[in-house]
C-alpha positions in Angstrom: -46.3 -14.4 -46.6 -43.5 -13.3 -48.8 -40.6 -15.7 -48.6 -38.1 -13.5 -50.3 -38.7 -10.7 -47.8 -38.3 -13.1 -44.9 -35.0 -14.7 -46.4 -33.6 -11.1 -46.8 -34.3 -10.2 -43.3 -32.7 -13.5 -42.0 -29.6 -13.0 -44.1 -29.3 -9.3 -42.9 -29.8 -10.4 -39.3 -27.2 -13.3 -39.6 -24.7 -10.8 -41.1 -25.2 -8.4 -38.3 -24.8 -11.2 -35.7 -21.6 -12.4 -37.5 -20.0 -8.9 -37.4 -21.3 -8.0 -33.9 -18.3 -9.5 -32.0 -16.0 -7.3 -34.1 -18.0 -4.2 -33.4 -17.8 -4.9 -29.7 -14.1 -5.4 -29.7 -13.5 -2.2 -31.6 -15.6 -0.2 -29.0 -13.8 -1.7 -26.1 -11.4 0.2 -23.8 -7.9 -1.2 -23.3 -5.5 -0.4 -20.5 -3.3 1.6 -22.8 -5.8 4.3 -23.6 -7.5 4.7 -20.2 -5.4 7.8 -19.3 -3.2 9.5 -21.7 -0.6 11.6 -19.8 1.2 14.7 -20.8 4.3 13.5 -19.1 7.1 11.9 -21.2 8.5 8.6 -20.1 11.5 10.0 -18.5 9.3 12.5 -16.6 7.1 9.6 -15.4 10.1 7.8 -14.2 11.3 10.8 -12.3 7.9 11.4 -10.7 7.8 7.7 -9.7 11.3 8.2 -8.1 10.1 11.3 -6.3 7.0 9.5 -4.9 9.2 6.5 -3.9 11.6 8.9 -2.2 8.9 10.6 -0.1 7.1 7.3 0.9 9.6 4.4 0.4 8.5 0.7 0.5 10.3 0.1 3.8 9.1 -3.0 5.6 5.6 -3.3 4.0 4.5 -1.2 1.0 5.4 2.1 -0.3 4.0 4.8 -2.7 4.8 2.9 -5.8 3.0 -0.3 -4.5 -0.3 1.5 -4.3 0.1 3.5 -7.6 0.8 6.9 -6.3 2.9 7.7 -9.4 -0.1 7.2 -11.6 -2.3 9.1 -9.3 0.2 12.1 -9.4 0.2 12.0 -13.3 -3.6 12.0 -13.4 -4.2 14.6 -10.8 -1.6 17.0 -12.3 -2.9 16.5 -15.7 -6.6 16.9 -14.8 -6.9 19.0 -11.8 -4.1 21.6 -12.1 -3.7 24.6 -14.3 -1.2 24.7 -17.1 1.3 26.9 -15.3 1.4 24.4 -12.3 1.8 21.5 -14.8 4.6 23.3 -16.6 6.3 24.1 -13.3 6.2 20.4 -12.3 7.7 19.3 -15.6 10.4 22.1 -15.3 11.3 21.0 -11.7 11.5 17.3 -12.7 13.9 18.3 -15.4 15.7 20.4 -13.0 16.0 17.5 -10.6 17.5 15.4 -13.4 20.1 18.1 -14.2 20.9 18.5 -10.5 21.4 14.8 -10.1 23.8 14.6 -13.1 25.9 17.5 -11.9 26.0 16.5 -8.2 26.1 12.6 -8.5 27.0 12.1 -12.2 23.9 9.9 -12.7 20.2 10.5 -13.4 17.8 11.1 -10.6 16.1 7.7 -11.2 19.6 5.9 -10.7 20.4 7.8 -7.5 20.3 6.1 -4.2 17.6 6.9 -1.7 19.8 9.2 0.4 21.0 10.9 -2.8 17.4 11.6 -3.9 16.5 12.8 -0.4 19.3 15.3 -0.5 18.1 16.7 -3.9 14.4 17.0 -2.7 15.5 18.6 0.7 17.5 21.2 -1.3 14.2 22.0 -3.2 12.2 22.2 0.0 14.6 24.7 1.6 15.1 26.6 -1.6 14.5 30.4 -1.7 13.1 30.0 -5.2 9.4 30.0 -5.1 8.8 27.6 -7.9 11.0 25.0 -6.5 9.5 25.3 -3.1 5.9 25.2 -4.6 6.8 22.1 -6.6 8.2 20.2 -3.4 5.0 21.2 -1.4 2.7 20.2 -4.1 4.2 16.8 -4.8 4.8 16.0 -1.1 1.2 16.8 -0.2 -0.3 15.0 -3.2 1.9 12.0 -2.6 0.7 11.7 1.0 -2.8 12.3 0.0 -2.6 9.6 -2.8 -1.0 7.2 -0.4 -3.3 7.6 2.6 -6.5 7.5 0.5 -5.4 4.4 -1.5 -7.6 1.3 -1.2 -4.7 -0.9 0.0 -3.7 1.6 2.8 -7.4 2.2 3.8 -8.4 -1.4 4.1 -5.2 -3.2 5.0 -3.5 -0.6 7.3 -6.4 1.7 8.7 -9.0 -1.2 8.7 -11.5 1.1 7.0 -14.9 -0.4 6.2 -17.3 1.3 3.7 -20.3 0.5 5.6 -19.4 0.0 9.3 -21.6 -2.2 11.4 -23.8 -5.1 10.2 -27.4 -5.6 10.4 -28.3 -9.0 11.9 -32.0 -9.6 11.2 -34.0 -12.4 12.8 -31.6 -12.8 15.8 -32.9 -14.5 18.8 -32.7 -12.3 21.9 -32.1 -13.6 25.4 -34.2 -11.6 27.6 
């Protein structure tokens, strides 16, 4: 047996084991890079305010509590075409401008009723892009809220596998 060859292999294996934790840390995924969004921080806040206006917290929980704002960002970025994404961003900026001209504050800082007024103006608008924006955001907010885990389990009492199998149960005949 060649001792020098065995010692080299032991040194190489030890070096690999020492650096292994660093390799594993560098390959890990952190929360910050799970989903990179194309929305700016101001647009993210506006989108969160829109979803909160459509389904406010009220007595229990609302759209923000179940993460509908993050859902909207992800679904618009990943599932809709570039022209729809651009329209959403354009209309969010338009909401900001409308809030500043009408209420002298940003859309995020407006009260619930003021935000509702601005969104209802979009829903009854004759401009197709504004109406499409409102329809899209409203439908996706409702879908994101009603299909969230918290709503499905806590409010709708949804069970993934309904019923239960009871094996070896004594039957009274």
